[in-house]
C-alpha positions as MATLAB code, in Angstrom:
seq = 'MISFFRNKVCHLNRNKRFKQVTALYSSLGVSMILGIGTSVVNTRLLGSLQYGNLKFIQTIFRFITIFVTLGMFVTGGRQLALKKNQDVIQSITGTLLVVASFISVVLTVIIFTLSFIEPIIFKNDLGYLLRFFSPLMFVFPFQLCLENIFSGSNQIYKLSIFRIAPSLIYLIVALLFNYYFSSLSLSTALFIQLVSMGCIVVFFVLLIKPNVINLRRHIKTLWSANKSHGLQSYVGALCGVASAHLAGLALGFYVNTETVGFFSLAVSITMPLSMLSNSVGTTFYKDFANNNSIPLKVTVSTIFCSSLALLFFLLIVRKLVSVLYPAEFISIVPIVYIVACASCIHGYGDFLNRFIGSHGKGAFTRNGAILVGVVNVLGYLLLVKWIGIYGAAVTRVVSAITYLLVMSYYYLQVSRNYGVNLDIE';
ca = [
     -96.829  133.487   28.787;
     -93.551  133.046   30.554;
     -95.130  130.535   32.993;
     -96.416  128.546   30.029;
     -93.050  128.238   28.419;
     -91.376  127.433   31.776;
     -93.863  124.656   32.344;
     -93.328  123.332   28.795;
     -89.697  123.228   29.456;
     -90.048  121.403   32.757;
     -92.437  118.861   31.018;
     -89.775  118.338   28.220;
     -87.138  117.695   30.942;
     -89.119  115.233   32.831;
     -89.881  113.338   29.566;
     -86.297  113.186   28.742;
     -85.359  112.002   32.148;
     -88.077  109.324   32.023;
     -86.811  108.196   28.609;
     -83.172  108.153   29.832;
     -84.106  106.327   33.064;
     -86.001  103.822   30.821;
     -83.050  103.390   28.374;
     -80.727  102.830   31.239;
     -82.973  100.244   32.958;
     -83.479   98.540   29.716;
     -79.932   98.271   29.184;
     -79.716   96.769   32.715;
     -82.123   94.240   31.654;
     -80.371   93.286   28.643;
     -77.101   93.327   30.735;
     -78.592   90.984   33.241;
     -79.508   88.620   30.495;
     -76.223   88.727   28.694;
     -74.344   88.483   32.227;
     -76.266   85.316   32.997;
     -75.797   84.068   29.504;
     -71.969   84.832   29.693;
     -71.708   83.070   32.995;
     -73.602   80.008   31.723;
     -71.379   79.812   28.699;
     -68.209   80.163   30.625;
     -69.123   77.683   33.535;
     -70.282   74.958   31.174;
     -67.450   75.367   28.681;
     -64.504   75.977   31.103;
     -65.657   73.984   34.082;
     -65.440   75.261   37.709;
     -61.651   75.249   38.146;
     -60.873   77.173   34.878;
     -63.815   79.445   35.458;
     -62.548   80.144   38.841;
     -59.033   80.960   37.290;
     -60.773   83.328   34.836;
     -62.335   85.244   37.658;
     -59.273   85.454   39.555;
     -57.291   86.893   36.606;
     -59.981   89.382   36.050;
     -59.818   90.403   39.691;
     -56.179   91.164   39.407;
     -56.751   93.337   36.264;
     -59.413   95.370   37.777;
     -57.746   95.623   41.274;
     -54.571   97.038   39.760;
     -56.528   99.446   37.483;
     -58.001  101.208   40.496;
     -54.638  102.037   41.764;
     -53.495  103.866   38.582;
     -56.322  106.031   37.839;
     -55.448  108.681   40.595;
     -59.134  109.873   40.661;
     -58.720  111.686   37.284;
     -61.741  110.201   35.623;
     -64.179  110.963   38.440;
     -62.929  114.435   38.431;
     -63.476  114.625   34.548;
     -66.931  113.483   34.823;
     -67.799  116.015   37.334;
     -66.246  118.880   35.133;
     -68.357  117.695   32.262;
     -71.469  117.766   34.576;
     -70.847  121.446   35.275;
     -70.102  122.660   31.802;
     -72.742  123.713   29.136;
     -70.599  124.775   26.211;
     -70.154  121.961   23.853;
     -66.729  122.950   22.637;
     -65.448  122.911   26.251;
     -67.055  119.538   26.862;
     -65.314  118.097   23.686;
     -62.044  119.491   24.815;
     -62.288  118.052   28.460;
     -63.311  114.807   26.754;
     -60.255  114.698   24.604;
     -58.109  115.525   27.643;
     -59.625  112.698   29.560;
     -58.778  110.255   26.665;
     -55.138  111.343   26.621;
     -54.855  110.815   30.306;
     -56.385  107.309   29.850;
     -53.806  106.549   27.224;
     -51.008  107.578   29.559;
     -52.636  105.454   32.407;
     -52.966  102.378   29.987;
     -49.150  102.378   29.456;
     -48.544  102.564   33.124;
     -50.965   99.626   33.726;
     -49.346   97.492   31.139;
     -45.918   97.808   32.691;
     -47.312   96.890   36.106;
     -49.222   93.885   35.067;
     -46.164   92.656   33.037;
     -43.886   93.046   36.152;
     -46.532   91.455   38.519;
     -46.735   88.431   36.198;
     -43.289   87.176   37.554;
     -44.410   87.583   41.204;
     -47.990   86.336   41.170;
     -47.085   82.677   40.871;
     -44.899   82.906   43.964;
     -47.606   84.607   46.022;
     -50.558   82.537   45.146;
     -48.917   79.358   44.270;
     -50.507   78.779   40.653;
     -49.140   78.801   37.078;
     -51.221   81.817   35.788;
     -48.340   84.299   35.556;
     -47.709   83.631   31.851;
     -51.359   84.683   31.196;
     -50.721   88.004   32.863;
     -47.543   88.585   30.549;
     -49.260   87.524   27.489;
     -52.330   89.790   28.104;
     -50.614   92.877   29.486;
     -50.622   94.810   26.138;
     -54.440   94.677   26.126;
     -54.737   96.347   29.537;
     -55.696   99.548   27.943;
     -59.286   98.577   27.704;
     -59.814   98.895   31.748;
     -58.594  102.539   31.951;
     -60.527  103.459   28.818;
     -63.760  101.594   30.141;
     -63.556  103.748   33.344;
     -62.927  106.866   31.346;
     -65.836  106.458   29.004;
     -68.285  105.498   31.726;
     -67.285  108.813   33.444;
     -67.642  110.716   30.232;
     -70.922  109.528   29.259;
     -72.308  110.016   32.932;
     -70.811  113.398   33.250;
     -71.982  114.636   29.942;
     -75.381  113.091   30.392;
     -74.900  110.783   27.145;
     -77.092  107.991   28.676;
     -78.014  106.320   25.462;
     -74.383  105.966   24.572;
     -73.724  104.835   28.226;
     -76.494  102.275   27.755;
     -75.005  100.813   24.711;
     -71.613  100.860   25.945;
     -72.428   98.628   28.948;
     -74.157   96.082   26.750;
     -72.004   95.642   23.753;
     -68.889   94.081   25.275;
     -70.877   91.127   26.690;
     -72.882   90.839   23.598;
     -69.785   90.441   21.317;
     -68.132   88.159   23.794;
     -71.174   85.785   23.881;
     -71.449   85.693   20.303;
     -67.825   85.079   19.452;
     -67.185   82.680   22.210;
     -70.165   80.448   21.056;
     -69.092   80.500   17.328;
     -65.460   79.808   18.478;
     -66.571   76.928   20.479;
     -68.729   75.563   17.798;
     -66.721   76.007   14.728;
     -63.145   75.766   15.955;
     -62.381   74.112   19.276;
     -63.507   73.890   22.900;
     -63.287   77.379   24.688;
     -60.213   77.533   26.906;
     -59.111   79.915   29.613;
     -56.689   81.891   27.396;
     -59.209   81.973   24.418;
     -61.922   83.335   26.899;
     -59.582   86.124   28.025;
     -58.427   86.990   24.603;
     -62.040   87.268   23.311;
     -63.108   89.291   26.331;
     -60.321   91.885   25.974;
     -60.287   92.093   22.376;
     -64.250   92.580   22.317;
     -63.952   95.340   25.041;
     -60.957   96.777   22.992;
     -63.084   97.135   19.869;
     -66.005   98.865   21.658;
     -63.625  101.271   23.182;
     -62.043  102.234   19.845;
     -65.558  102.559   18.392;
     -66.894  104.854   20.975;
     -63.762  106.975   21.072;
     -64.162  107.649   17.279;
     -67.880  108.190   17.726;
     -67.664  111.055   20.434;
     -65.251  112.940   18.095;
     -63.105  114.402   21.147;
     -60.555  117.228   20.398;
     -57.514  118.207   22.263;
     -57.521  122.087   21.965;
     -55.885  123.800   24.839;
     -54.717  120.400   26.147;
     -52.165  121.654   28.550;
     -54.625  124.083   29.996;
     -57.271  121.469   30.568;
     -54.799  119.056   32.003;
     -53.713  121.904   34.481;
     -57.327  122.657   35.320;
     -58.287  118.970   35.715;
     -55.272  118.227   38.038;
     -56.138  121.202   40.152;
     -59.696  120.234   40.524;
     -58.526  116.599   41.004;
     -56.557  117.458   44.112;
     -59.675  118.899   45.898;
     -62.135  116.295   44.557;
     -60.842  113.419   42.391;
     -57.958  112.470   44.855;
     -60.598  112.247   47.770;
     -62.637  109.998   45.583;
     -59.402  108.054   44.527;
     -58.701  107.215   48.158;
     -62.225  106.201   48.657;
     -62.097  104.064   45.522;
     -58.862  102.275   46.875;
     -60.457  101.841   50.287;
     -63.854  100.855   49.091;
     -63.783   99.424   45.649;
     -60.275   97.923   45.745;
     -60.788   96.471   48.961;
     -64.052   94.804   47.685;
     -61.759   92.873   45.135;
     -59.749   91.551   48.115;
     -62.620   88.848   48.338;
     -61.305   87.196   45.214;
     -57.572   87.662   46.095;
     -58.211   86.377   49.642;
     -60.194   83.319   48.424;
     -57.376   82.641   46.001;
     -54.732   82.678   48.739;
     -56.584   80.919   51.641;
     -58.593   78.439   49.860;
     -58.256   77.923   46.105;
     -59.097   79.744   42.653;
     -62.131   77.525   42.242;
     -63.752   79.214   45.163;
     -63.091   82.525   43.493;
     -65.185   81.333   40.620;
     -68.021   80.358   42.977;
     -68.108   83.590   44.802;
     -67.573   85.710   41.632;
     -70.620   83.853   40.112;
     -72.646   84.760   43.282;
     -71.662   88.286   42.854;
     -72.097   88.365   39.144;
     -75.768   87.217   39.182;
     -76.744   89.616   41.900;
     -75.042   92.628   40.546;
     -78.106   93.900   38.726;
     -79.694   94.301   42.035;
     -77.098   96.982   42.895;
     -77.122   98.467   39.545;
     -80.876   99.379   39.506;
     -80.295  102.117   42.090;
     -77.026  103.136   40.667;
     -78.469  103.658   37.366;
     -81.077  106.053   38.782;
     -78.201  108.108   40.360;
     -76.293  108.046   37.018;
     -79.226  109.215   35.025;
     -79.841  112.076   37.445;
     -76.151  112.927   38.226;
     -76.230  116.113   35.989;
     -79.393  117.252   37.787;
     -78.109  116.279   41.266;
     -75.040  118.753   40.620;
     -77.459  121.595   40.145;
     -79.947  120.792   42.955;
     -79.965  120.811   46.602;
     -81.712  117.529   47.331;
     -83.143  114.199   45.788;
     -86.897  114.505   45.104;
     -88.921  112.311   47.371;
     -90.740  110.695   44.320;
     -87.280  109.588   42.959;
     -86.076  108.112   46.349;
     -89.386  106.281   47.010;
     -89.500  104.823   43.403;
     -85.892  103.683   43.631;
     -86.215  101.858   46.871;
     -89.544  100.393   45.796;
     -88.371   98.908   42.410;
     -85.069   97.690   43.981;
     -86.771   96.009   46.803;
     -89.426   94.304   44.393;
     -86.657   93.115   42.193;
     -84.806   91.552   45.235;
     -87.935   89.738   46.443;
     -88.539   88.376   42.830;
     -84.857   87.358   42.676;
     -84.797   85.475   45.785;
     -87.937   83.474   44.772;
     -86.343   82.273   41.439;
     -82.659   82.061   42.073;
     -82.555   78.322   43.213;
     -84.340   77.316   40.125;
     -82.396   79.604   37.988;
     -78.857   78.236   39.188;
     -80.122   74.448   38.838;
     -81.457   74.989   35.336;
     -78.608   77.274   33.792;
     -75.466   76.268   35.533;
     -73.518   72.686   35.924;
     -74.544   70.575   38.871;
     -71.450   71.602   40.983;
     -72.497   75.295   41.090;
     -75.763   74.590   42.869;
     -73.901   74.845   46.131;
     -73.603   78.517   45.552;
     -77.448   79.171   46.233;
     -77.053   79.831   49.962;
     -74.186   82.295   49.129;
     -76.411   83.971   46.455;
     -79.138   84.603   49.115;
     -76.710   86.565   51.260;
     -74.907   88.326   48.485;
     -78.204   89.444   46.842;
     -79.411   91.274   50.022;
     -76.010   92.991   50.136;
     -76.228   94.098   46.533;
     -79.450   95.592   46.992;
     -78.413   97.514   50.112;
     -75.069   98.642   48.355;
     -77.168   99.834   45.427;
     -79.123  102.247   47.791;
     -75.832  103.683   49.127;
     -74.533  103.974   45.468;
     -77.698  106.275   44.804;
     -76.934  108.554   47.521;
     -73.366  108.673   46.591;
     -74.111  109.843   43.094;
     -75.661  112.915   44.743;
     -72.865  113.503   47.109;
     -70.238  113.139   44.507;
     -72.130  115.560   42.089;
     -71.646  118.309   44.667;
     -67.973  117.801   44.807;
     -67.986  116.291   48.243;
     -65.046  114.078   47.629;
     -64.017  114.155   51.207;
     -67.442  112.616   52.267;
     -67.294  109.796   49.714;
     -63.756  109.302   50.689;
     -64.404  109.020   54.561;
     -67.357  106.595   53.857;
     -65.025  104.403   51.530;
     -62.478  104.262   54.249;
     -64.970  102.798   56.723;
     -66.022  100.375   54.157;
     -62.548   99.639   53.320;
     -61.709   98.725   57.085;
     -64.770   96.339   57.071;
     -63.648   94.738   53.824;
     -60.199   94.207   54.725;
     -60.929   92.995   58.394;
     -63.824   90.646   56.849;
     -61.879   89.173   53.785;
     -58.525   88.716   55.599;
     -60.152   87.198   58.873;
     -63.476   85.773   58.034;
     -62.418   84.256   54.804;
     -59.437   82.611   56.578;
     -61.821   81.086   59.292;
     -64.965   80.287   57.505;
     -63.888   80.471   53.743;
     -66.672   81.456   51.289;
     -69.177   82.261   53.739;
     -66.947   84.572   55.406;
     -66.666   86.664   52.083;
     -70.485   86.581   51.772;
     -71.039   87.948   55.476;
     -68.225   90.581   54.933;
     -70.088   91.699   51.761;
     -73.397   92.262   53.847;
     -71.645   94.226   56.710;
     -69.902   96.279   54.234;
     -73.034   97.148   52.300;
     -74.843   98.122   55.503;
     -71.790  100.280   56.652;
     -71.827  102.015   53.167;
     -75.525  102.805   53.225;
     -75.545  104.240   56.711;
     -72.327  106.430   56.009;
     -73.855  107.655   52.702;
     -77.144  108.469   54.554;
     -75.381  110.487   57.064;
     -73.486  112.442   54.520;
     -76.453  112.938   52.279;
     -78.120  114.597   55.257;
     -74.986  116.800   55.853;
     -75.035  117.974   52.379;
     -78.788  118.902   52.149;
     -78.652  120.620   55.524;
     -75.530  122.655   54.493;
     -77.667  124.170   51.679;
     -80.382  124.925   54.205;
     -82.917  122.930   52.429;
     -85.473  120.552   53.759;
     -84.993  116.914   52.609;
     -86.939  115.556   49.817;
     -89.557  118.318   49.540;
     -90.236  118.063   45.876;
];
């Protein structure tokens, strides 16, 4: 009888995970369509120059955001994954949102101050836009915060909707504005994007109904855990993720903001290739935290689906670009081929990273990110200077390979430390 109920529970858990993976994959499919739709609208309505300016400003926003998080959201997500009591989960969630509020204020001040310096460094006239939109910077810390909350607490359906909604709202409002009022401009596009994201953030904060019971105690606990895990991941994020944003900054400095748009478009339309593997790791994050290895069937399925998606993408991308985007963007196709391979490889690394991170091995993810960061810095500062946009694409491939190799090595270390044979399930 006990065996019967145990099997029944295992069956229900497998069904739940299958539904969650399906939901997250479905959201990725919709996100891919919306992402392509958004890039089509922006490139056609803004043109290559203003589209490049848009992506350059977005790069600055996200680059600075990474610096002010201090790894708190990563730590909070892991704390949620380890808790089972719903009241405690709600309290940690509320604490994370309070932390996000404080970080948002800091980010706003930094962006406002930077707005006076940016035109001097990059020789453009975009500083006034940074000043104007600095009050809306709260959307970026809250976006990272909610992503980690939903991932850590296994709220996969909310995470799926949260990833889709901003692009959907932006696309609808931008088209309506362009049709009924006036042509979409750079400032209008930024305003619609930030306000759309802001509305979604407010909606989900109200939806999850956080509380701030024992706020001081949770902040103390969170910070203590952050020193052993989150700060390691934070250093990793600075070296890995932040250094990846150097591509846009380097292109804006060495070449021009128009090439930032070209490269950003190549990255954007290939991003779903990395998100396929990443989404599996996100879905199983809570399971990873309580298991000693990744099941073989999960690994094989992830690699097979991602590789198949890459092959299909490479076959259709030239036609896709020629049909959807203005004629001047057809020149990005060779870049897209290179970046697509990099995105797929990087996705495999993310998949392993989620397992490593779920076990609190922040030092491992940090060390890997430092190596990736070194590759990024050298590549984006040297290769971009020498061969422009192709230097950025080559750097992305070398960086992805480095990331996968390092994450594979540390996955073996984590599993062996538990004395368990790899992928035996």
